[in-house]
All heavy atoms as a GROMACS GRO file, in nm:
protein
  598
    1MET      N    1   0.092   0.732   0.129
    1MET     CA    2   0.197   0.644   0.171
    1MET      C    3   0.146   0.557   0.286
    1MET      O    4   0.075   0.604   0.374
    1MET     CB    5   0.315   0.729   0.217
    1MET     CG    6   0.428   0.647   0.266
    1MET     SD    7   0.569   0.754   0.294
    1MET     CE    8   0.677   0.635   0.358
    2LEU      N    9   0.180   0.430   0.282
    2LEU     CA   10   0.138   0.336   0.385
    2LEU      C   11   0.256   0.282   0.463
    2LEU      O   12   0.366   0.271   0.411
    2LEU     CB   13   0.067   0.216   0.322
    2LEU     CG   14  -0.060   0.238   0.246
    2LEU    CD1   15  -0.110   0.105   0.194
    2LEU    CD2   16  -0.165   0.302   0.331
    3ARG      N   17   0.230   0.244   0.584
    3ARG     CA   18   0.326   0.169   0.664
    3ARG      C   19   0.258   0.040   0.708
    3ARG      O   20   0.144   0.041   0.752
    3ARG     CB   21   0.366   0.248   0.789
    3ARG     CG   22   0.464   0.356   0.764
    3ARG     CD   23   0.598   0.297   0.735
    3ARG     NE   24   0.698   0.401   0.746
    3ARG     CZ   25   0.822   0.382   0.718
    3ARG    NH1   26   0.865   0.265   0.679
    3ARG    NH2   27   0.908   0.479   0.729
    4LEU      N   28   0.329  -0.070   0.697
    4LEU     CA   29   0.273  -0.199   0.736
    4LEU      C   30   0.288  -0.221   0.885
    4LEU      O   31   0.377  -0.166   0.948
    4LEU     CB   32   0.343  -0.312   0.660
    4LEU     CG   33   0.327  -0.311   0.509
    4LEU    CD1   34   0.403  -0.427   0.448
    4LEU    CD2   35   0.182  -0.316   0.468
    5PHE      N   36   0.202  -0.307   0.942
    5PHE     CA   37   0.198  -0.332   1.085
    5PHE      C   38   0.280  -0.451   1.132
    5PHE      O   39   0.255  -0.505   1.237
    5PHE     CB   40   0.054  -0.355   1.131
    5PHE     CG   41  -0.027  -0.230   1.145
    5PHE    CD1   42  -0.161  -0.232   1.116
    5PHE    CD2   43   0.028  -0.112   1.189
    5PHE    CE1   44  -0.239  -0.119   1.130
    5PHE    CE2   45  -0.048   0.002   1.204
    5PHE     CZ   46  -0.182  -0.002   1.174
    6GLY      N   47   0.375  -0.498   1.056
    6GLY     CA   48   0.459  -0.605   1.107
    6GLY      C   49   0.441  -0.737   1.035
    6GLY      O   50   0.408  -0.743   0.917
    7LYS      N   51   0.466  -0.845   1.110
    7LYS     CA   52   0.470  -0.978   1.052
    7LYS      C   53   0.340  -1.018   0.983
    7LYS      O   54   0.342  -1.072   0.873
    7LYS     CB   55   0.505  -1.081   1.160
    7LYS     CG   56   0.555  -1.211   1.101
    7LYS     CD   57   0.588  -1.321   1.201
    7LYS     CE   58   0.639  -1.280   1.334
    7LYS     NZ   59   0.677  -1.393   1.419
    8GLU      N   60   0.225  -0.989   1.046
    8GLU     CA   61   0.097  -1.027   0.986
    8GLU      C   62   0.075  -0.952   0.854
    8GLU      O   63   0.025  -1.008   0.758
    8GLU     CB   64  -0.020  -0.999   1.080
    8GLU     CG   65  -0.023  -1.086   1.202
    8GLU     CD   66   0.030  -1.015   1.325
    8GLU    OE1   67   0.049  -0.892   1.321
    8GLU    OE2   68   0.053  -1.082   1.426
    9ALA      N   69   0.112  -0.824   0.853
    9ALA     CA   70   0.096  -0.745   0.731
    9ALA      C   71   0.185  -0.798   0.619
    9ALA      O   72   0.142  -0.808   0.505
    9ALA     CB   73   0.129  -0.599   0.760
   10LYS      N   74   0.307  -0.833   0.654
   10LYS     CA   75   0.399  -0.887   0.554
   10LYS      C   76   0.345  -1.019   0.497
   10LYS      O   77   0.347  -1.041   0.376
   10LYS     CB   78   0.538  -0.908   0.613
   10LYS     CG   79   0.637  -0.963   0.512
   10LYS     CD   80   0.772  -0.986   0.575
   10LYS     CE   81   0.865  -1.049   0.473
   10LYS     NZ   82   0.995  -1.082   0.532
   11GLN      N   83   0.293  -1.105   0.585
   11GLN     CA   84   0.237  -1.232   0.539
   11GLN      C   85   0.118  -1.210   0.446
   11GLN      O   86   0.106  -1.277   0.343
   11GLN     CB   87   0.196  -1.318   0.659
   11GLN     CG   88   0.312  -1.369   0.738
   11GLN     CD   89   0.271  -1.432   0.871
   11GLN    OE1   90   0.160  -1.415   0.920
   11GLN    NE2   91   0.364  -1.505   0.932
   12GLU      N   92   0.032  -1.116   0.480
   12GLU     CA   93  -0.084  -1.086   0.395
   12GLU      C   94  -0.039  -1.028   0.261
   12GLU      O   95  -0.094  -1.064   0.156
   12GLU     CB   96  -0.178  -0.989   0.465
   12GLU     CG   97  -0.301  -0.955   0.387
   12GLU     CD   98  -0.395  -1.073   0.364
   12GLU    OE1   99  -0.389  -1.173   0.438
   12GLU    OE2  100  -0.477  -1.064   0.271
   13LEU      N  101   0.060  -0.942   0.264
   13LEU     CA  102   0.111  -0.884   0.140
   13LEU      C  103   0.169  -0.991   0.050
   13LEU      O  104   0.141  -0.994  -0.070
   13LEU     CB  105   0.216  -0.777   0.172
   13LEU     CG  106   0.278  -0.706   0.053
   13LEU    CD1  107   0.172  -0.633  -0.028
   13LEU    CD2  108   0.386  -0.609   0.100
   14VAL      N  109   0.246  -1.082   0.106
   14VAL     CA  110   0.303  -1.193   0.027
   14VAL      C  111   0.191  -1.278  -0.032
   14VAL      O  112   0.194  -1.314  -0.149
   14VAL     CB  113   0.400  -1.278   0.113
   14VAL    CG1  114   0.437  -1.407   0.043
   14VAL    CG2  115   0.524  -1.198   0.147
   15LYS      N  116   0.090  -1.306   0.049
   15LYS     CA  117  -0.024  -1.386   0.001
   15LYS      C  118  -0.095  -1.315  -0.114
   15LYS      O  119  -0.137  -1.380  -0.211
   15LYS     CB  120  -0.121  -1.410   0.117
   15LYS     CG  121  -0.228  -1.511   0.088
   15LYS     CD  122  -0.302  -1.554   0.212
   15LYS     CE  123  -0.386  -1.442   0.269
   15LYS     NZ  124  -0.474  -1.483   0.379
   16LEU      N  125  -0.107  -1.184  -0.106
   16LEU     CA  126  -0.176  -1.107  -0.210
   16LEU      C  127  -0.100  -1.103  -0.341
   16LEU      O  128  -0.161  -1.112  -0.448
   16LEU     CB  129  -0.198  -0.964  -0.163
   16LEU     CG  130  -0.308  -0.937  -0.064
   16LEU    CD1  131  -0.300  -0.794  -0.012
   16LEU    CD2  132  -0.443  -0.960  -0.128
   17VAL      N  133   0.033  -1.085  -0.336
   17VAL     CA  134   0.106  -1.052  -0.458
   17VAL      C  135   0.208  -1.156  -0.506
   17VAL      O  136   0.255  -1.149  -0.619
   17VAL     CB  137   0.177  -0.916  -0.445
   17VAL    CG1  138   0.078  -0.807  -0.416
   17VAL    CG2  139   0.287  -0.918  -0.342
   18HIS      N  140   0.243  -1.254  -0.421
   18HIS     CA  141   0.349  -1.349  -0.458
   18HIS      C  142   0.314  -1.424  -0.587
   18HIS      O  143   0.208  -1.483  -0.600
   18HIS     CB  144   0.373  -1.449  -0.346
   18HIS     CG  145   0.484  -1.544  -0.377
   18HIS    ND1  146   0.615  -1.505  -0.376
   18HIS    CD2  147   0.483  -1.675  -0.412
   18HIS    CE1  148   0.690  -1.609  -0.409
   18HIS    NE2  149   0.612  -1.712  -0.431
   19GLY      N  150   0.405  -1.418  -0.682
   19GLY     CA  151   0.390  -1.490  -0.807
   19GLY      C  152   0.294  -1.426  -0.905
   19GLY      O  153   0.268  -1.482  -1.012
   20LYS      N  154   0.241  -1.310  -0.872
   20LYS     CA  155   0.144  -1.244  -0.959
   20LYS      C  156   0.212  -1.135  -1.041
   20LYS      O  157   0.314  -1.078  -1.001
   20LYS     CB  158   0.030  -1.186  -0.877
   20LYS     CG  159  -0.049  -1.292  -0.806
   20LYS     CD  160  -0.169  -1.234  -0.736
   20LYS     CE  161  -0.256  -1.346  -0.682
   20LYS     NZ  162  -0.236  -1.373  -0.542
   21CYS      N  163   0.154  -1.106  -1.155
   21CYS     CA  164   0.201  -0.996  -1.238
   21CYS      C  165   0.145  -0.867  -1.179
   21CYS      O  166   0.024  -0.851  -1.167
   21CYS     CB  167   0.152  -1.016  -1.382
   21CYS     SG  168   0.214  -0.890  -1.493
   22LEU      N  169   0.233  -0.778  -1.141
   22LEU     CA  170   0.194  -0.654  -1.073
   22LEU      C  171   0.208  -0.534  -1.164
   22LEU      O  172   0.295  -0.529  -1.251
   22LEU     CB  173   0.280  -0.632  -0.949
   22LEU     CG  174   0.282  -0.742  -0.845
   22LEU    CD1  175   0.381  -0.708  -0.735
   22LEU    CD2  176   0.144  -0.764  -0.788
   23LYS      N  177   0.124  -0.436  -1.138
   23LYS     CA  178   0.137  -0.305  -1.202
   23LYS      C  179   0.179  -0.209  -1.091
   23LYS      O  180   0.109  -0.193  -0.991
   23LYS     CB  181   0.003  -0.263  -1.261
   23LYS     CG  182   0.005  -0.131  -1.331
   23LYS     CD  183  -0.133  -0.103  -1.390
   23LYS     CE  184  -0.133   0.023  -1.471
   23LYS     NZ  185  -0.267   0.048  -1.528
   24VAL      N  186   0.298  -0.151  -1.105
   24VAL     CA  187   0.353  -0.062  -1.003
   24VAL      C  188   0.366   0.078  -1.064
   24VAL      O  189   0.437   0.097  -1.162
   24VAL     CB  190   0.491  -0.111  -0.954
   24VAL    CG1  191   0.548  -0.017  -0.850
   24VAL    CG2  192   0.480  -0.254  -0.900
   25LEU      N  193   0.293   0.172  -1.005
   25LEU     CA  194   0.294   0.310  -1.054
   25LEU      C  195   0.370   0.397  -0.956
   25LEU      O  196   0.318   0.435  -0.851
   25LEU     CB  197   0.150   0.360  -1.071
   25LEU     CG  198   0.060   0.276  -1.161
   25LEU    CD1  199  -0.083   0.326  -1.155
   25LEU    CD2  200   0.112   0.279  -1.303
   26VAL      N  201   0.495   0.427  -0.989
   26VAL     CA  202   0.580   0.508  -0.902
   26VAL      C  203   0.540   0.654  -0.918
   26VAL      O  204   0.530   0.705  -1.029
   26VAL     CB  205   0.729   0.490  -0.938
   26VAL    CG1  206   0.817   0.580  -0.852
   26VAL    CG2  207   0.770   0.344  -0.923
   27TYR      N  208   0.513   0.721  -0.805
   27TYR     CA  209   0.472   0.861  -0.812
   27TYR      C  210   0.558   0.952  -0.726
   27TYR      O  211   0.532   1.073  -0.719
   27TYR     CB  212   0.325   0.877  -0.774
   27TYR     CG  213   0.288   0.838  -0.634
   27TYR    CD1  214   0.300   0.928  -0.529
   27TYR    CD2  215   0.240   0.711  -0.606
   27TYR    CE1  216   0.266   0.893  -0.401
   27TYR    CE2  217   0.205   0.674  -0.478
   27TYR     CZ  218   0.218   0.767  -0.377
   27TYR     OH  219   0.184   0.729  -0.248
   28GLY      N  220   0.661   0.901  -0.665
   28GLY     CA  221   0.746   0.988  -0.585
   28GLY      C  222   0.865   0.916  -0.528
   28GLY      O  223   0.889   0.798  -0.557
   29GLU      N  224   0.938   0.991  -0.447
   29GLU     CA  225   1.056   0.936  -0.382
   29GLU      C  226   1.054   0.978  -0.236
   29GLU      O  227   1.020   1.091  -0.202
   29GLU     CB  228   1.182   0.988  -0.450
   29GLU     CG  229   1.307   0.914  -0.416
   29GLU     CD  230   1.425   0.959  -0.500
   29GLU    OE1  231   1.428   0.924  -0.618
   29GLU    OE2  232   1.511   1.030  -0.445
   30TYR      N  233   1.088   0.885  -0.149
   30TYR     CA  234   1.089   0.908  -0.005
   30TYR      C  235   1.234   0.918   0.038
   30TYR      O  236   1.325   0.900  -0.043
   30TYR     CB  237   1.016   0.790   0.062
   30TYR     CG  238   0.992   0.801   0.209
   30TYR    CD1  239   0.925   0.909   0.263
   30TYR    CD2  240   1.036   0.701   0.294
   30TYR    CE1  241   0.902   0.918   0.399
   30TYR    CE2  242   1.013   0.709   0.430
   30TYR     CZ  243   0.946   0.818   0.482
   30TYR     OH  244   0.925   0.827   0.616
   31GLN      N  245   1.260   0.943   0.163
   31GLN     CA  246   1.398   0.955   0.209
   31GLN      C  247   1.481   0.833   0.173
   31GLN      O  248   1.428   0.724   0.154
   31GLN     CB  249   1.402   0.981   0.360
   31GLN     CG  250   1.357   0.863   0.444
   31GLN     CD  251   1.346   0.901   0.591
   31GLN    OE1  252   1.253   0.966   0.629
   31GLN    NE2  253   1.441   0.856   0.670
   32TYR      N  254   1.608   0.850   0.161
   32TYR     CA  255   1.704   0.746   0.124
   32TYR      C  256   1.676   0.689  -0.015
   32TYR      O  257   1.702   0.573  -0.043
   32TYR     CB  258   1.707   0.632   0.227
   32TYR     CG  259   1.721   0.680   0.369
   32TYR    CD1  260   1.619   0.658   0.460
   32TYR    CD2  261   1.833   0.751   0.410
   32TYR    CE1  262   1.630   0.703   0.591
   32TYR    CE2  263   1.845   0.797   0.540
   32TYR     CZ  264   1.743   0.773   0.630
   32TYR     OH  265   1.753   0.819   0.758
   33SER      N  266   1.617   0.769  -0.102
   33SER     CA  267   1.590   0.734  -0.242
   33SER      C  268   1.497   0.614  -0.258
   33SER      O  269   1.507   0.538  -0.354
   33SER     CB  270   1.721   0.708  -0.317
   33SER     OG  271   1.802   0.823  -0.315
   34CYS      N  272   1.407   0.593  -0.164
   34CYS     CA  273   1.308   0.486  -0.176
   34CYS      C  274   1.194   0.533  -0.265
   34CYS      O  275   1.147   0.646  -0.252
   34CYS     CB  276   1.251   0.448  -0.040
   34CYS     SG  277   1.373   0.378   0.071
   35CYS      N  278   1.147   0.448  -0.354
   35CYS     CA  279   1.035   0.482  -0.441
   35CYS      C  280   0.904   0.473  -0.363
   35CYS      O  281   0.887   0.387  -0.278
   35CYS     CB  282   1.028   0.386  -0.559
   35CYS     SG  283   1.162   0.410  -0.676
   36VAL      N  284   0.813   0.562  -0.396
   36VAL     CA  285   0.678   0.561  -0.342
   36VAL      C  286   0.586   0.528  -0.459
   36VAL      O  287   0.592   0.593  -0.564
   36VAL     CB  288   0.640   0.697  -0.280
   36VAL    CG1  289   0.500   0.693  -0.223
   36VAL    CG2  290   0.741   0.737  -0.174
   37ALA      N  291   0.503   0.424  -0.444
   37ALA     CA  292   0.426   0.377  -0.558
   37ALA      C  293   0.293   0.316  -0.515
   37ALA      O  294   0.275   0.279  -0.400
   37ALA     CB  295   0.507   0.272  -0.634
   38ASP      N  296   0.203   0.306  -0.611
   38ASP     CA  297   0.079   0.231  -0.594
   38ASP      C  298   0.100   0.095  -0.659
   38ASP      O  299   0.165   0.085  -0.763
   38ASP     CB  300  -0.038   0.302  -0.662
   38ASP     CG  301  -0.080   0.428  -0.588
   38ASP    OD1  302  -0.051   0.440  -0.468
   38ASP    OD2  303  -0.142   0.516  -0.652
   39VAL      N  304   0.045  -0.009  -0.598
   39VAL     CA  305   0.064  -0.145  -0.648
   39VAL      C  306  -0.074  -0.206  -0.676
   39VAL      O  307  -0.163  -0.202  -0.591
   39VAL     CB  308   0.140  -0.232  -0.546
   39VAL    CG1  309   0.158  -0.374  -0.599
   39VAL    CG2  310   0.275  -0.169  -0.512
   40TYR      N  311  -0.088  -0.263  -0.796
   40TYR     CA  312  -0.213  -0.326  -0.839
   40TYR      C  313  -0.185  -0.465  -0.892
   40TYR      O  314  -0.078  -0.491  -0.948
   40TYR     CB  315  -0.278  -0.247  -0.953
   40TYR     CG  316  -0.322  -0.108  -0.918
   40TYR    CD1  317  -0.234  -0.001  -0.924
   40TYR    CD2  318  -0.454  -0.084  -0.880
   40TYR    CE1  319  -0.275   0.127  -0.892
   40TYR    CE2  320  -0.496   0.044  -0.849
   40TYR     CZ  321  -0.406   0.149  -0.855
   40TYR     OH  322  -0.447   0.276  -0.825
   41TYR      N  323  -0.281  -0.554  -0.877
   41TYR     CA  324  -0.281  -0.680  -0.951
   41TYR      C  325  -0.426  -0.713  -0.986
   41TYR      O  326  -0.516  -0.695  -0.905
   41TYR     CB  327  -0.215  -0.796  -0.873
   41TYR     CG  328  -0.300  -0.854  -0.764
   41TYR    CD1  329  -0.385  -0.962  -0.789
   41TYR    CD2  330  -0.297  -0.803  -0.636
   41TYR    CE1  331  -0.463  -1.015  -0.690
   41TYR    CE2  332  -0.375  -0.855  -0.536
   41TYR     CZ  333  -0.458  -0.961  -0.563
   41TYR     OH  334  -0.538  -1.013  -0.464
   42ASN      N  335  -0.448  -0.753  -1.110
   42ASN     CA  336  -0.583  -0.781  -1.160
   42ASN      C  337  -0.682  -0.670  -1.124
   42ASN      O  338  -0.796  -0.697  -1.086
   42ASN     CB  339  -0.635  -0.914  -1.105
   42ASN     CG  340  -0.566  -1.032  -1.168
   42ASN    OD1  341  -0.505  -1.020  -1.274
   42ASN    ND2  342  -0.574  -1.146  -1.103
   43GLY      N  343  -0.639  -0.546  -1.130
   43GLY     CA  344  -0.726  -0.434  -1.099
   43GLY      C  345  -0.751  -0.411  -0.951
   43GLY      O  346  -0.828  -0.323  -0.914
   44ILE      N  347  -0.688  -0.489  -0.865
   44ILE     CA  348  -0.705  -0.474  -0.720
   44ILE      C  349  -0.596  -0.383  -0.667
   44ILE      O  350  -0.477  -0.406  -0.693
   44ILE     CB  351  -0.702  -0.611  -0.650
   44ILE    CG1  352  -0.820  -0.694  -0.696
   44ILE    CG2  353  -0.700  -0.596  -0.499
   44ILE    CD1  354  -0.815  -0.838  -0.653
   45PHE      N  355  -0.634  -0.282  -0.593
   45PHE     CA  356  -0.542  -0.186  -0.533
   45PHE      C  357  -0.491  -0.245  -0.402
   45PHE      O  358  -0.564  -0.254  -0.303
   45PHE     CB  359  -0.615  -0.054  -0.512
   45PHE     CG  360  -0.531   0.061  -0.467
   45PHE    CD1  361  -0.396   0.071  -0.497
   45PHE    CD2  362  -0.589   0.164  -0.396
   45PHE    CE1  363  -0.321   0.180  -0.456
   45PHE    CE2  364  -0.516   0.273  -0.354
   45PHE     CZ  365  -0.382   0.281  -0.385
   46VAL      N  366  -0.367  -0.289  -0.400
   46VAL     CA  367  -0.310  -0.362  -0.287
   46VAL      C  368  -0.315  -0.279  -0.158
   46VAL      O  369  -0.350  -0.330  -0.052
   46VAL     CB  370  -0.166  -0.408  -0.318
   46VAL    CG1  371  -0.100  -0.469  -0.196
   46VAL    CG2  372  -0.167  -0.508  -0.434
   47GLN      N  373  -0.282  -0.151  -0.166
   47GLN     CA  374  -0.284  -0.067  -0.047
   47GLN      C  375  -0.423  -0.062   0.016
   47GLN      O  376  -0.438  -0.066   0.138
   47GLN     CB  377  -0.238   0.076  -0.078
   47GLN     CG  378  -0.089   0.086  -0.104
   47GLN     CD  379  -0.055   0.084  -0.251
   47GLN    OE1  380  -0.096  -0.006  -0.324
   47GLN    NE2  381   0.020   0.182  -0.296
   48GLU      N  382  -0.525  -0.056  -0.067
   48GLU     CA  383  -0.662  -0.051  -0.016
   48GLU      C  384  -0.697  -0.179   0.061
   48GLU      O  385  -0.759  -0.175   0.167
   48GLU     CB  386  -0.761  -0.028  -0.129
   48GLU     CG  387  -0.902  -0.008  -0.083
   48GLU     CD  388  -0.997   0.023  -0.196
   48GLU    OE1  389  -0.964  -0.004  -0.314
   48GLU    OE2  390  -1.104   0.074  -0.166
   49VAL      N  391  -0.654  -0.293   0.009
   49VAL     CA  392  -0.679  -0.420   0.077
   49VAL      C  393  -0.612  -0.422   0.214
   49VAL      O  394  -0.673  -0.460   0.314
   49VAL     CB  395  -0.630  -0.539  -0.009
   49VAL    CG1  396  -0.638  -0.670   0.068
   49VAL    CG2  397  -0.708  -0.548  -0.139
   50LEU      N  398  -0.488  -0.377   0.220
   50LEU     CA  399  -0.416  -0.374   0.348
   50LEU      C  400  -0.481  -0.278   0.447
   50LEU      O  401  -0.492  -0.310   0.566
   50LEU     CB  402  -0.270  -0.338   0.325
   50LEU     CG  403  -0.188  -0.441   0.248
   50LEU    CD1  404  -0.051  -0.386   0.212
   50LEU    CD2  405  -0.174  -0.570   0.326
   51LEU      N  406  -0.527  -0.164   0.399
   51LEU     CA  407  -0.596  -0.070   0.487
   51LEU      C  408  -0.727  -0.127   0.540
   51LEU      O  409  -0.757  -0.118   0.658
   51LEU     CB  410  -0.624   0.061   0.413
   51LEU     CG  411  -0.505   0.155   0.395
   51LEU    CD1  412  -0.541   0.268   0.300
   51LEU    CD2  413  -0.460   0.210   0.528
   52LYS      N  414  -0.806  -0.187   0.451
   52LYS     CA  415  -0.934  -0.244   0.492
   52LYS      C  416  -0.917  -0.356   0.594
   52LYS      O  417  -1.001  -0.373   0.682
   52LYS     CB  418  -1.012  -0.296   0.370
   52LYS     CG  419  -1.074  -0.186   0.290
   52LYS     CD  420  -1.153  -0.241   0.173
   52LYS     CE  421  -1.218  -0.128   0.095
   52LYS     NZ  422  -1.289  -0.176  -0.022
   53ASN      N  423  -0.808  -0.431   0.582
   53ASN     CA  424  -0.781  -0.540   0.676
   53ASN      C  425  -0.705  -0.492   0.800
   53ASN      O  426  -0.659  -0.573   0.880
   53ASN     CB  427  -0.702  -0.651   0.607
   53ASN     CG  428  -0.786  -0.724   0.506
   53ASN    OD1  429  -0.907  -0.737   0.522
   53ASN    ND2  430  -0.724  -0.771   0.399
   54GLU      N  431  -0.689  -0.360   0.812
   54GLU     CA  432  -0.621  -0.297   0.926
   54GLU      C  433  -0.479  -0.350   0.946
   54GLU      O  434  -0.432  -0.371   1.058
   54GLU     CB  435  -0.704  -0.311   1.053
   54GLU     CG  436  -0.838  -0.242   1.042
   54GLU     CD  437  -0.923  -0.254   1.167
   54GLU    OE1  438  -0.886  -0.329   1.259
   54GLU    OE2  439  -1.026  -0.186   1.172
   55LEU      N  440  -0.409  -0.371   0.834
   55LEU     CA  441  -0.271  -0.420   0.837
   55LEU      C  442  -0.171  -0.311   0.799
   55LEU      O  443  -0.051  -0.337   0.790
   55LEU     CB  444  -0.256  -0.540   0.744
   55LEU     CG  445  -0.336  -0.663   0.787
   55LEU    CD1  446  -0.336  -0.767   0.678
   55LEU    CD2  447  -0.280  -0.719   0.916
   56ALA      N  448  -0.221  -0.192   0.775
   56ALA     CA  449  -0.136  -0.079   0.739
   56ALA      C  450  -0.206   0.049   0.782
   56ALA      O  451  -0.325   0.048   0.811
   56ALA     CB  452  -0.112  -0.077   0.588
   57TRP      N  453  -0.129   0.156   0.790
   57TRP     CA  454  -0.192   0.284   0.815
   57TRP      C  455  -0.149   0.382   0.708
   57TRP      O  456  -0.047   0.367   0.643
   57TRP     CB  457  -0.166   0.335   0.956
   57TRP     CG  458  -0.026   0.375   0.990
   57TRP    CD1  459   0.028   0.498   0.977
   57TRP    CD2  460   0.076   0.292   1.045
   57TRP    NE1  461   0.158   0.497   1.020
   57TRP    CE2  462   0.191   0.372   1.063
   57TRP    CE3  463   0.083   0.157   1.081
   57TRP    CZ2  464   0.309   0.323   1.114
   57TRP    CZ3  465   0.202   0.109   1.132
   57TRP    CH2  466   0.312   0.190   1.148
   58HIS      N  467  -0.231   0.484   0.690
   58HIS     CA  468  -0.215   0.583   0.585
   58HIS      C  469  -0.155   0.711   0.644
   58HIS      O  470  -0.208   0.766   0.739
   58HIS     CB  471  -0.353   0.611   0.524
   58HIS     CG  472  -0.353   0.717   0.420
   58HIS    ND1  473  -0.428   0.830   0.432
   58HIS    CD2  474  -0.286   0.728   0.303
   58HIS    CE1  475  -0.408   0.907   0.326
   58HIS    NE2  476  -0.323   0.847   0.248
   59TYR      N  477  -0.043   0.754   0.587
   59TYR     CA  478   0.021   0.879   0.630
   59TYR      C  479  -0.037   0.995   0.551
   59TYR      O  480   0.002   1.020   0.438
   59TYR     CB  481   0.172   0.874   0.606
   59TYR     CG  482   0.252   0.804   0.712
   59TYR    CD1  483   0.336   0.698   0.679
   59TYR    CD2  484   0.247   0.845   0.844
   59TYR    CE1  485   0.412   0.635   0.776
   59TYR    CE2  486   0.323   0.782   0.941
   59TYR     CZ  487   0.404   0.678   0.906
   59TYR     OH  488   0.479   0.616   1.002
   60VAL      N  489  -0.130   1.066   0.610
   60VAL     CA  490  -0.194   1.178   0.542
   60VAL      C  491  -0.093   1.289   0.515
   60VAL      O  492  -0.104   1.361   0.415
   60VAL     CB  493  -0.312   1.231   0.625
   60VAL    CG1  494  -0.378   1.350   0.558
   60VAL    CG2  495  -0.413   1.120   0.647
   61ALA      N  496   0.008   1.302   0.598
   61ALA     CA  497   0.109   1.407   0.577
   61ALA      C  498   0.184   1.389   0.445
   61ALA      O  499   0.227   1.486   0.384
   61ALA     CB  500   0.208   1.407   0.693
   62TYR      N  501   0.199   1.264   0.399
   62TYR     CA  502   0.271   1.236   0.275
   62TYR      C  503   0.180   1.206   0.158
   62TYR      O  504   0.220   1.218   0.043
   62TYR     CB  505   0.367   1.118   0.294
   62TYR     CG  506   0.474   1.144   0.395
   62TYR    CD1  507   0.471   1.084   0.520
   62TYR    CD2  508   0.578   1.230   0.367
   62TYR    CE1  509   0.570   1.108   0.614
   62TYR    CE2  510   0.678   1.256   0.461
   62TYR     CZ  511   0.673   1.194   0.584
   62TYR     OH  512   0.771   1.219   0.676
   63ASP      N  513   0.060   1.162   0.184
   63ASP     CA  514  -0.034   1.121   0.079
   63ASP      C  515  -0.172   1.174   0.115
   63ASP      O  516  -0.236   1.125   0.206
   63ASP     CB  517  -0.035   0.969   0.069
   63ASP     CG  518  -0.118   0.918  -0.048
   63ASP    OD1  519  -0.202   0.992  -0.100
   63ASP    OD2  520  -0.097   0.802  -0.087
   64GLN      N  521  -0.218   1.274   0.044
   64GLN     CA  522  -0.341   1.344   0.077
   64GLN      C  523  -0.463   1.291   0.002
   64GLN      O  524  -0.567   1.356   0.002
   64GLN     CB  525  -0.323   1.493   0.046
   64GLN     CG  526  -0.195   1.548   0.103
   64GLN     CD  527  -0.216   1.652   0.208
   64GLN    OE1  528  -0.310   1.725   0.204
   64GLN    NE2  529  -0.127   1.658   0.304
   65ARG      N  530  -0.453   1.173  -0.058
   65ARG     CA  531  -0.567   1.120  -0.134
   65ARG      C  532  -0.682   1.085  -0.040
   65ARG      O  533  -0.666   1.007   0.054
   65ARG     CB  534  -0.526   0.999  -0.215
   65ARG     CG  535  -0.431   1.037  -0.328
   65ARG     CD  536  -0.391   0.919  -0.408
   65ARG     NE  537  -0.294   0.840  -0.331
   65ARG     CZ  538  -0.237   0.730  -0.376
   65ARG    NH1  539  -0.267   0.683  -0.496
   65ARG    NH2  540  -0.151   0.665  -0.302
   66VAL      N  541  -0.796   1.142  -0.067
   66VAL     CA  542  -0.915   1.125   0.017
   66VAL      C  543  -0.959   0.979   0.019
   66VAL      O  544  -0.998   0.927   0.124
   66VAL     CB  545  -1.030   1.215  -0.033
   66VAL    CG1  546  -1.158   1.191   0.044
   66VAL    CG2  547  -0.988   1.361  -0.024
   67GLU      N  548  -0.951   0.910  -0.094
   67GLU     CA  549  -0.997   0.771  -0.099
   67GLU      C  550  -0.920   0.681  -0.003
   67GLU      O  551  -0.975   0.588   0.056
   67GLU     CB  552  -0.996   0.713  -0.241
   67GLU     CG  553  -0.859   0.705  -0.307
   67GLU     CD  554  -0.815   0.829  -0.382
   67GLU    OE1  555  -0.873   0.936  -0.363
   67GLU    OE2  556  -0.719   0.817  -0.462
   68LEU      N  557  -0.791   0.707   0.016
   68LEU     CA  558  -0.715   0.627   0.111
   68LEU      C  559  -0.740   0.671   0.255
   68LEU      O  560  -0.745   0.590   0.345
   68LEU     CB  561  -0.565   0.635   0.080
   68LEU     CG  562  -0.520   0.563  -0.046
   68LEU    CD1  563  -0.370   0.582  -0.067
   68LEU    CD2  564  -0.554   0.416  -0.041
   69ALA      N  565  -0.757   0.800   0.274
   69ALA     CA  566  -0.784   0.850   0.410
   69ALA      C  567  -0.917   0.797   0.462
   69ALA      O  568  -0.929   0.765   0.578
   69ALA     CB  569  -0.783   1.003   0.408
   70THR      N  570  -1.018   0.784   0.376
   70THR     CA  571  -1.148   0.736   0.422
   70THR      C  572  -1.148   0.585   0.445
   70THR      O  573  -1.220   0.536   0.532
   70THR     CB  574  -1.260   0.773   0.322
   70THR    OG1  575  -1.227   0.723   0.193
   70THR    CG2  576  -1.278   0.923   0.315
   71VAL      N  577  -1.066   0.511   0.370
   71VAL     CA  578  -1.057   0.366   0.390
   71VAL      C  579  -0.996   0.335   0.524
   71VAL      O  580  -1.037   0.242   0.594
   71VAL     CB  581  -0.974   0.299   0.278
   71VAL    CG1  582  -0.941   0.155   0.313
   71VAL    CG2  583  -1.047   0.304   0.146
   72SER      N  584  -0.900   0.415   0.566
   72SER     CA  585  -0.826   0.384   0.688
   72SER      C  586  -0.897   0.427   0.816
   72SER      O  587  -0.846   0.408   0.923
   72SER     CB  588  -0.687   0.449   0.682
   72SER     OG  589  -0.697   0.589   0.676
   73LYS      N  590  -1.017   0.481   0.806
   73LYS     CA  591  -1.090   0.524   0.927
   73LYS      C  592  -1.190   0.422   0.970
   73LYS      O  593  -1.229   0.335   0.907
   73LYS     CB  594  -1.158   0.657   0.901
   73LYS     CG  595  -1.056   0.767   0.885
   73LYS     CD  596  -1.122   0.900   0.874
   73LYS     CE  597  -1.013   1.004   0.865
   73LYS     NZ  598  -1.050   1.136   0.880
   0.00000   0.00000   0.00000
């Protein structure tokens, strides 16, 4: 699970996905019935891009995937 860092992160996310055909893989539910999902476009893992650009952080307590934990360090 990722959390975005504010206005810059939102702008980057919009730039990455706006108007594109997305593949959204829902794998869970968070509090208040929010879906937890991975988002891809053209084979690009959106969360990984945000982590690499230091625009989001990875919650290891909710998502134990090693590939995301290593990107965010």
